[in-house]
C-alpha positions as MATLAB code, in Angstrom:
seq = 'MDHRDKPGDDGGYVETDWIASLSLAMANNNIGICWKQQNEENNAMAAIFRRAMDLLYLLCVIVGCIALVLISAVIPWAVFTRYVLNSAASWPEPLAVLLTIVLTFIGAAAAYRLNLHMNVGYFANKAPPPFPKLLDLLVQLLMALIALFMTIWGKSLVEVTWHNTIAEFPFLSVGVTYLPIPIGGVCLLLFIIERIWLGAPPDPLPAHGEAASHGQAASFE';
ca = [
       0.000    0.000    0.000;
       1.329    3.440   -0.886;
       2.101    5.595    2.179;
       0.008    8.393    0.732;
      -3.166    6.276    0.769;
      -5.375    4.927    3.527;
      -8.084    2.234    3.476;
     -11.585    3.443    2.721;
     -14.909    2.196    4.138;
     -15.464   -0.018    1.098;
     -12.065   -1.673    1.365;
     -10.469    0.564   -1.295;
      -7.836    3.252   -0.881;
      -8.354    6.982   -0.578;
      -5.721    9.450   -1.771;
      -4.519   11.603    1.173;
      -2.151   13.990   -0.634;
      -4.856   16.642   -0.843;
      -5.382   16.472    2.910;
      -1.696   17.118    3.595;
      -1.648   19.921    1.008;
      -4.736   21.522    2.534;
      -3.236   21.319    6.037;
       0.014   22.849    4.815;
      -1.833   25.642    3.026;
      -3.878   26.413    6.133;
      -0.742   26.464    8.278;
       1.043   28.784    5.830;
      -2.026   31.026    5.705;
      -2.130   31.250    9.496;
       1.584   32.068    9.589;
       1.075   34.722    6.932;
      -1.820   36.264    8.848;
       0.191   36.303   12.100;
       3.169   37.839   10.295;
       0.970   40.487    8.716;
      -0.634   41.329   12.060;
       2.788   41.582   13.692;
       4.026   43.907   10.948;
       0.923   46.065   11.323;
       1.467   46.264   15.091;
       5.133   47.182   14.602;
       4.207   49.843   12.069;
       1.588   51.239   14.439;
       4.111   51.362   17.295;
       6.659   53.047   15.038;
       4.101   55.645   13.949;
       3.100   56.358   17.558;
       6.740   56.691   18.642;
       7.540   58.982   15.690;
       4.539   61.151   16.522;
       5.573   61.310   20.180;
       9.076   62.384   19.161;
       7.593   65.067   16.903;
       5.667   66.452   19.865;
       8.732   66.248   22.119;
      10.798   68.040   19.478;
       8.158   70.768   19.204;
       8.153   71.184   22.989;
      11.963   71.476   23.053;
      11.864   74.085   20.297;
       9.208   76.117   22.123;
      11.166   76.026   25.398;
      14.393   76.973   23.646;
      12.738   79.846   21.766;
      11.171   81.211   24.942;
      14.553   81.079   26.691;
      16.214   82.867   23.761;
      13.564   85.610   23.691;
      13.887   86.161   27.434;
      17.679   86.349   27.173;
      17.296   88.945   24.413;
      15.018   90.983   26.677;
      17.016   90.648   29.901;
      20.454   91.628   28.600;
      19.360   95.006   27.132;
      17.625   95.815   30.411;
      20.835   95.080   32.306;
      22.729   97.426   29.979;
      20.053  100.095   30.335;
      20.096  100.041   34.133;
      23.888  100.067   34.265;
      24.692  102.817   31.775;
      21.514  104.919   31.667;
      20.142  104.715   35.189;
      23.597  104.309   36.751;
      22.099  101.669   39.038;
      22.828   98.204   37.724;
      20.199   95.580   38.526;
      21.592   92.458   40.159;
      19.182   89.893   38.707;
      19.501   90.154   34.869;
      22.943   88.560   34.620;
      22.236   85.428   36.726;
      18.834   85.066   35.053;
      20.494   85.182   31.640;
      22.922   82.464   32.749;
      20.049   80.253   33.917;
      18.178   80.782   30.660;
      21.347   79.964   28.742;
      21.482   76.595   30.506;
      17.924   75.898   29.368;
      18.678   77.011   25.821;
      21.894   74.996   25.637;
      20.710   71.590   26.822;
      17.096   71.618   25.628;
      17.792   73.394   22.364;
      20.799   71.184   21.606;
      18.634   68.059   21.825;
      16.165   69.558   19.325;
      18.981   70.591   16.983;
      20.518   67.112   17.113;
      17.265   65.461   16.056;
      17.294   67.288   12.712;
      21.074   67.048   12.368;
      21.430   70.845   12.562;
      24.445   70.706   14.865;
      28.001   71.223   13.661;
      29.436   68.040   12.167;
      32.088   66.957    9.688;
      30.846   64.151    7.465;
      33.258   64.505    4.550;
      35.367   61.424    5.214;
      32.360   59.309    6.248;
      30.543   60.221    3.038;
      33.604   59.329    0.945;
      33.979   55.895    2.550;
      32.704   52.919    0.515;
      29.608   51.002    1.667;
      28.779   49.802    4.254;
      31.207   51.977    6.252;
      29.068   55.176    6.223;
      26.175   53.356    7.914;
      28.500   51.681   10.400;
      30.140   55.007   11.225;
      26.733   56.630   11.678;
      25.710   53.833   14.049;
      28.962   54.302   15.979;
      28.265   58.031   16.267;
      24.759   57.365   17.561;
      26.056   54.925   20.186;
      28.699   57.395   21.359;
      26.080   60.127   21.559;
      23.880   57.752   23.555;
      26.707   57.414   26.070;
      26.898   61.195   26.343;
      23.129   61.379   26.824;
      23.307   58.746   29.576;
      26.132   60.682   31.237;
      24.039   63.862   31.152;
      21.013   62.040   32.549;
      22.724   60.111   35.358;
      25.227   62.700   36.561;
      22.852   65.578   35.898;
      20.306   63.908   38.164;
      22.989   63.527   40.843;
      23.899   67.197   40.482;
      20.258   68.194   40.899;
      19.912   66.069   44.043;
      23.106   67.444   45.628;
      22.198   71.093   45.018;
      18.441   70.849   45.542;
      18.485   72.475   48.987;
      20.831   75.305   47.964;
      19.505   78.670   46.859;
      20.710   81.457   44.587;
      21.562   84.773   46.255;
      19.671   86.833   43.660;
      16.687   84.431   43.713;
      16.322   83.085   47.272;
      13.043   81.386   46.372;
      14.702   79.335   43.595;
      16.549   76.099   44.292;
      19.909   75.585   42.607;
      18.785   72.063   41.769;
      15.921   73.446   39.702;
      18.362   75.463   37.618;
      20.290   72.279   36.819;
      17.177   70.320   35.770;
      17.720   71.106   32.053;
      20.834   68.892   32.106;
      19.127   65.540   32.876;
      15.982   66.554   30.985;
      18.056   67.417   27.939;
      19.895   64.101   28.308;
      16.612   62.154   28.311;
      15.342   64.053   25.261;
      18.607   63.487   23.440;
      18.554   59.764   24.276;
      15.002   59.409   22.959;
      15.939   61.177   19.728;
      18.928   58.837   19.319;
      16.711   55.778   19.835;
      14.349   57.174   17.211;
      17.192   57.668   14.732;
      18.562   54.144   15.269;
      15.143   52.461   15.153;
      13.275   54.493   12.536;
      16.002   56.459   10.795;
      16.382   60.207   10.507;
      13.081   62.076   10.856;
      11.776   64.164    7.955;
      12.719   67.823    8.141;
       9.562   69.917    8.758;
      11.301   72.774    6.925;
      12.896   71.293    3.760;
      14.645   74.595    3.092;
      16.821   73.921    6.148;
      18.051   70.659    4.671;
      18.726   72.255    1.274;
      20.596   75.170    2.847;
      22.659   72.814    5.007;
      23.555   70.596    2.051;
      24.520   73.610   -0.092;
      26.604   75.005    2.754;
      28.451   71.719    3.261;
      29.069   71.365   -0.465;
      30.413   74.900   -0.702;
      32.699   74.428    2.287;
      34.463   71.471    0.700;
      34.893   72.932   -2.782;
];
């Protein structure tokens, strides 16, 4: 008796190849459905994470812009009180320093997300594949270490100085003024994870990317 057949009720043999084929097709269909569902879930998670990073980037930009505007308003007032009123105010200078900390660490994270920071990519771009991608991954990992350093040691700095106060602002804790360091580190780390997982985000202002590419090309000619 052939191994593909089995006895029937009437004593004959019934072909079973179609049964095995049907079972295999059903199994493959179930695997395909599961794979498709998993891909859809991954795509949904990626879209949610990208959207969250867009909102975080927007928040960083808003905070940085507010800090920059306040710095631009505080410094002229300090100059006015010193040279016009001949009675220099004591608070503008330390306030400008505190706002500069906010602008530096929060704004730098936003700038890094869109690759607007200063960088030299000439040699990496000239390297043959796959070295440019490997070098970019190495850069992201090194930046992740810096972000972790900012987060961990910045948090320690905040805790150590939390109960200290600033002479010009007795109501303000020194630890609060150092909060932008760990917060900026967390934002930077999230942007790095986004870049490694999903790739570089699209530039909301394409003119920035064109201007940056033209500037880099001109600098190397």
